[in-house]
C-alpha positions in Angstrom: 0.0 0.0 0.0 2.8 2.3 0.9 4.6 1.5 -2.4 1.4 2.3 -4.3 1.0 5.6 -2.5 4.6 6.7 -3.4 4.1 5.8 -7.0 0.8 7.8 -7.1 2.4 10.8 -5.6 5.3 10.6 -8.2 2.7 10.5 -11.0 0.8 13.5 -9.6 4.0 15.5 -9.2 5.2 14.5 -12.7 1.9 15.5 -14.1 2.0 18.8 -12.3 5.6 19.5 -13.6 4.6 18.7 -17.2 1.5 20.9 -16.9 3.4 23.8 -15.5 5.9 23.6 -18.4 3.3 23.3 -21.1 2.4 26.6 -23.0 -0.9 27.1 -24.7 -0.6 29.3 -27.8 -3.9 30.7 -29.1 -3.8 31.1 -32.9 -6.4 33.0 -34.9 -6.9 32.5 -38.6 -8.9 34.7 -41.0 -11.8 32.7 -42.5 -9.9 29.5 -43.1 -12.3 27.0 -41.6 -12.7 25.2 -44.9 -9.1 24.2 -44.6 -9.4 22.6 -41.2 -7.8 19.3 -42.1 -4.7 21.2 -43.4 -4.5 23.5 -40.4 -5.0 20.6 -37.9 -2.2 18.7 -39.8 0.2 21.6 -39.3 -0.7 21.8 -35.6 -0.4 18.1 -35.0 3.1 17.9 -36.5 4.2 21.0 -34.6 2.9 19.7 -31.3 4.6 16.3 -31.9 7.9 18.1 -32.4 7.3 20.6 -29.6 5.4 18.6 -26.8 5.7 21.5 -24.4 3.6 23.7 -26.7 -0.1 23.3 -27.4 -1.8 25.2 -30.1 -5.4 26.3 -29.6 -6.7 27.2 -33.2 -9.6 29.6 -33.5 -11.0 30.7 -37.0 -12.6 34.0 -37.1 -14.9 35.2 -39.9 -13.5 38.0 -42.0 -16.2 40.6 -41.1 -15.8 40.1 -37.4 -12.1 39.8 -37.3 -10.8 43.3 -36.7 -13.5 44.2 -34.1 -12.9 40.9 -32.2 -9.1 41.4 -32.3 -9.2 45.0 -31.1 -11.5 44.0 -28.2 -9.2 41.1 -27.1 -6.2 43.3 -27.2 -8.0 46.1 -25.2 -9.1 43.6 -22.7 -5.6 42.2 -22.1 -6.5 38.8 -23.3 -5.4 38.6 -27.0 -4.5 35.6 -29.1 -0.8 34.9 -29.3 -0.6 34.7 -33.0 -3.0 36.2 -35.6 -3.4 35.9 -39.3 -3.8 39.2 -41.1 -3.2 40.9 -44.5 -0.3 43.4 -45.0 -2.5 46.6 -44.7 -4.0 45.4 -41.4 -0.5 44.5 -40.1 0.8 47.9 -40.9 -2.2 49.5 -39.4 -2.0 47.6 -36.1 1.8 48.1 -35.9 1.3 51.8 -36.4 -1.0 51.8 -33.4 1.6 49.9 -31.3 -0.8 46.9 -31.1 1.7 44.5 -32.5 4.9 43.2 -31.1 8.3 43.3 -33.0 9.4 39.7 -33.5 13.1 40.2 -34.3 14.3 38.8 -30.9 12.6 35.6 -31.8 13.8 35.1 -35.5 17.4 34.8 -36.6 18.8 35.8 -40.0 18.9 32.2 -41.3 15.1 31.9 -40.6 14.4 35.2 -42.3 16.4 34.2 -45.4 13.8 31.5 -46.2 11.3 34.2 -47.2 11.1 36.3 -50.3 12.7 39.6 -49.1 10.2 41.9 -50.7 7.5 40.3 -48.6 9.4 40.1 -45.4 10.3 43.9 -45.7 6.7 44.8 -46.4 6.0 44.8 -42.7 9.3 46.0 -41.4 8.7 49.5 -39.8 11.6 51.6 -38.4 13.9 48.7 -38.8 11.6 46.3 -36.7 9.8 43.2 -38.1 6.2 42.9 -37.3 5.0 39.9 -39.2 6.0 36.6 -40.9 4.8 36.5 -44.5 2.5 33.5 -45.2 0.7 33.0 -48.6 0.4 35.2 -51.5 -2.4 35.9 -53.9 -0.6 37.0 -57.1 -1.8 37.9 -60.6 -1.4 36.3 -64.0 -2.8 37.0 -67.5 -5.6 34.9 -68.7 -6.0 35.0 -72.5 -8.2 33.6 -75.2 -6.2 31.4 -77.7 -9.1 31.3 -80.2 -9.2 35.1 -80.5 -5.3 35.1 -80.9 -5.7 32.6 -83.8 -8.5 34.6 -85.4 -6.2 37.7 -85.3 -3.3 35.7 -86.8 -1.3 35.7 -83.5 0.6 32.7 -82.2 -1.2 31.6 -79.0 2.0 30.0 -77.8 3.7 33.4 -77.7 1.6 35.6 -75.5 2.8 39.2 -74.6 5.0 39.6 -71.6 4.9 43.4 -71.1 2.3 46.2 -71.2 4.0 47.6 -74.4 3.4 44.2 -76.0 -0.2 44.1 -74.7 -0.8 47.3 -76.7 0.8 45.9 -79.9 -1.2 42.7 -79.7 -4.5 44.6 -78.9 -4.1 46.8 -82.1 -3.8 43.6 -84.1 -6.7 42.0 -82.4 -8.8 45.1 -82.9 -8.0 45.4 -86.5 -8.5 41.6 -87.4 -11.5 40.8 -85.1 -13.1 44.0 -84.0 -12.8 42.8 -80.3 -11.2 44.6 -77.4 -7.7 43.5 -76.8 -7.6 43.7 -73.0 -9.4 44.8 -69.9 -7.0 46.5 -67.4 -8.0 46.8 -63.8 -7.1 50.5 -63.5 -5.9 51.5 -60.1 -3.5 54.5 -60.2 -1.2 53.7 -57.3 -0.7 50.1 -58.6 -0.2 51.2 -62.2 2.4 53.7 -61.1 4.3 51.3 -58.9 4.4 48.7 -61.7 6.3 51.4 -63.7 8.7 52.0 -61.0 7.3 55.4 -59.7 8.1 55.8 -56.1 4.8 57.7 -55.1 6.4 59.2 -52.1 9.8 60.4 -50.8 11.6 58.2 -48.3 10.4 60.2 -45.4 6.9 60.3 -46.6 6.7 64.1 -46.7 6.6 64.6 -50.5 4.7 63.1 -53.3 6.6 61.8 -56.3 4.0 61.0 -59.0 4.8 63.5 -61.8 7.7 61.6 -63.4 8.6 60.6 -66.9 7.6 57.0 -66.1 4.2 58.1 -64.8 3.7 60.4 -67.8 4.5 57.5 -70.2 2.1 55.1 -68.5 -0.8 57.6 -68.4 -0.3 58.5 -72.1 -0.3 54.8 -72.9 -3.6 54.4 -71.2 -5.0 57.4 -73.0 -4.0 56.2 -76.4 -5.4 52.8 -75.7 -8.7 54.2 -74.6 -8.8 56.6 -77.6 -8.1 53.7 -80.0 -10.7 51.5 -78.2 -8.3 48.8 -77.5 -10.0 48.5 -74.0 -13.6 48.7 -73.1 -14.7 52.3 -72.8 -16.5 51.8 -69.5 -13.1 51.2 -67.6 -15.3 48.8 -65.6 -12.3 47.1 -64.0 -12.4 43.6 -62.4 -16.0 42.8 -62.3 -16.9 44.1 -65.8 -13.8 42.5 -67.2 -14.9 39.1 -65.8 -18.1 39.3 -67.6 -16.5 40.4 -70.8 -13.8 37.7 -70.8 -16.3 35.0 -69.9 -18.5 36.3 -72.8 -15.6 36.0 -75.3 -15.6 39.8 -75.8 -11.9 40.5 -74.7 -8.8 38.7 -75.6 -6.5 39.3 -72.7 -7.4 39.7 -68.9 -4.7 40.5 -66.4 -6.3 39.1 -63.3 -5.9 37.2 -60.0 -5.1 33.4 -60.2 -8.6 32.5 -58.7 -10.2 33.8 -61.9 -9.2 30.7 -63.7 -11.4 28.6 -61.6 -14.2 31.1 -61.9 -14.1 30.9 -65.7 -13.9 27.1 -65.6 -17.1 26.9 -63.6 -19.1 29.7 -65.2 -17.9 29.7 -68.7 -16.6 26.3 -69.7 -16.5 27.0 -73.4 -14.3 30.0 -72.9 -12.2 28.0 -70.4 -11.5 25.4 -73.1 -9.9 28.0 -75.3 -8.0 29.8 -72.5 -4.4 29.8 -71.5 -2.3 31.6 -69.0 0.9 33.5 -68.9 2.7 35.7 -66.4 1.3 39.2 -65.5 2.6 41.8 -67.9 5.6 43.8 -66.7 6.0 47.5 -66.8 9.1 49.6 -66.6 9.5 48.9 -62.9 9.3 45.2 -63.4 6.9 44.7 -60.5 3.9 42.4 -60.2 1.2 43.1 -57.6 0.5 40.3 -55.1 -1.1 40.8 -51.8 0.2 38.8 -48.9 -1.3 37.2 -45.8 0.9 37.2 -42.7 1.0 36.1 -39.1 1.7 38.6 -36.3 1.9 38.8 -32.6 -0.2 41.3 -30.5 1.9 43.5 -28.3 0.4 42.1 -25.1 0.4 38.4 -26.1 1.5 36.2 -23.3 3.5 33.6 -25.2 5.4 35.5 -27.9 8.4 33.2 -28.3 6.3 30.1 -28.7 3.9 32.0 -31.0 6.7 33.0 -33.4 8.0 29.4 -33.3 4.7 28.1 -34.5 4.4 30.9 -37.0 7.8 29.9 -38.6 6.6 26.3 -38.7 3.3 27.2 -40.3 4.9 29.4 -42.9 7.8 27.1 -43.7 8.4 26.2 -47.4 7.1 22.6 -46.9 3.7 23.7 -45.3 3.3 26.6 -47.7 3.7 24.3 -50.7 1.3 21.8 -49.2 -1.3 24.5 -48.7 -1.0 25.6 -52.3 -2.1 22.0 -53.2 -5.5 22.8 -51.7 -5.8 26.6 -52.0 -5.3 28.9 -55.0 -2.3 30.6 -53.5 1.5 30.6 -53.8 4.2 30.6 -51.1 6.1 33.6 -49.9 9.2 31.5 -49.5 12.2 31.1 -51.9 11.6 27.5 -52.2 8.2 27.4 -54.0 6.0 25.5 -56.4 8.5 25.1 -59.2 10.6 22.8 -56.8 7.7 20.4 -56.3 7.0 17.5 -58.8 3.3 17.6 -57.9 2.9 21.0 -59.6 5.2 20.4 -62.5 3.3 17.2 -63.5 -0.2 18.7 -63.0 0.5 22.0 -64.7 0.7 20.1 -68.0 -2.9 19.2 -67.8 -4.6 21.5 -65.3 -4.9 25.2 -66.2 -5.5 26.2 -62.5 -2.3 24.5 -61.5 -0.4 26.0 -64.4 -1.7 29.4 -63.3 -0.3 28.8 -59.8 3.1 27.7 -61.3 3.3 30.6 -63.6 2.5 33.0 -60.7 5.1 31.4 -58.5 7.8 31.6 -61.0 7.1 35.3 -61.5 7.2 36.2 -57.7 10.8 37.5 -58.0 9.0 40.6 -59.3 6.2 40.4 -56.7 5.4 43.3 -54.5 2.7 44.3 -52.0 1.1 47.2 -53.4 -0.1 48.6 -50.0 3.4 48.5 -48.3 3.8 52.3 -48.6 0.9 52.7 -46.1 3.5 51.9 -43.4 5.3 55.2 -44.2 2.4 57.6 -44.3 -0.1 55.8 -42.1 -3.3 54.1 -43.0 -5.6 57.2 -43.0 -3.3 59.3 -45.4 -2.8 56.3 -47.5 -6.5 55.8 -48.2 -6.8 59.5 -49.0 -3.7 59.4 -51.1 -5.1 56.6 -53.3 -8.5 58.4 -53.7 -6.7 61.6 -54.9 -4.6 59.8 -57.4 -7.6 57.9 -58.9 -9.6 61.1 -59.0 -7.1 62.5 -61.5 -5.8 59.3 -63.2 -9.1 57.8 -64.4 -10.7 61.0 -65.7 -7.3 61.8 -67.5 -7.6 58.4 -69.3 -11.1 59.4 -70.5 -9.7 62.7 -71.8 -10.9 65.1 -69.0 -7.3 66.2 -68.3 -4.1 66.0 -70.3 -1.5 63.7 -68.8 0.5 66.8 -67.8 -2.4 68.5 -66.1 -3.5 65.4 -64.2 -0.1 64.5 -62.8 0.8 68.1 -61.9 -2.5 68.7 -60.1 -2.4 65.3 -58.4 1.1 65.9 -57.1 0.2 69.3 -55.8 -2.8 68.0 -54.0 -0.9 65.0 -52.6 1.9 67.3 -51.3 -0.8 69.2 -49.4 -2.1 65.9 -48.0 1.3 64.7 -46.9 2.2 67.9 -45.2 -1.1 68.1 -43.4 -2.0 66.8 -39.9 -4.7 64.6 -41.6 
């Protein structure tokens, strides 16, 4: 009996010791419940490799996410690791609601990621997030229209200049629009290498030769009716491409599946190529990240799990079930699964093409970290208010860029 009592006490003490050493990390994702098997696999393998850390995963709907996160931080009971896009990460970091993570990540671990995406959430030299998956763009094009125009569908355009050349031929030979751009001024300009603002964020830089050239290119394409005259953007372009009324559609990779489901006859004659490059050789691709609230209780363990979750292996595995590409240097082009399937599945080919082009990828919202989210929103509105009317002929390119830069300078020097 005495021996049994001693063993029981040892077991209880041992259990208490293990319990005391176990850390529970609360991890919030953003509307990823449909990928629960994948997320649970990541967690299971992490916990097996790190038996002293337990992950409590909570998926939060997109619409409720910011309000719920703000409330949890304010109450002093935040999650330890949260999934958020780059604009949100910048916004929360600017409000001192996120913790820098540099003390928990070494240079070798940082080297795994594409530097343009790691740097997107570095503010004043401090890293505030680990990049996760990317949603890049490609160009979807109609091979049948190419053939009707006498163009080789196996040699699609690679630059915006070539898009214009191809569109003129398509317009002349078929009467159809060549392409549907999704015109957003601050993205157009960054693709051309226009910096938008000075390094200190106090002066606008939009009236440059590169900006002038891009705006005049848009104006000429509009005047020649190479693009639809409504400048309807993404939604209108989707309808026109699915209806066989435009030949080329620069768009997010998820559009391939949309066309496959909603317009199978157009899907059958479609192919994909990389997003066209401008003078700046940049391709827009928004990123999801994981970050640590400033008052999280288990920061080191949270970052350790974040690095596991966003490792090349798990990002490539995620891309097999979600239409995304990794933010790591080791990506889809290294995996036989993608190389084999890309030959027969246009959706996989789109992912592979996008992944290969991510050396040019950039997060179009990263400048918000310099001027702050409120000014950044107004900055984009002012630019679009001159850019789009100028394309339609309401301003000359010179007038539009001069007036926009003047108004943007006033914004940047204000207390807005």
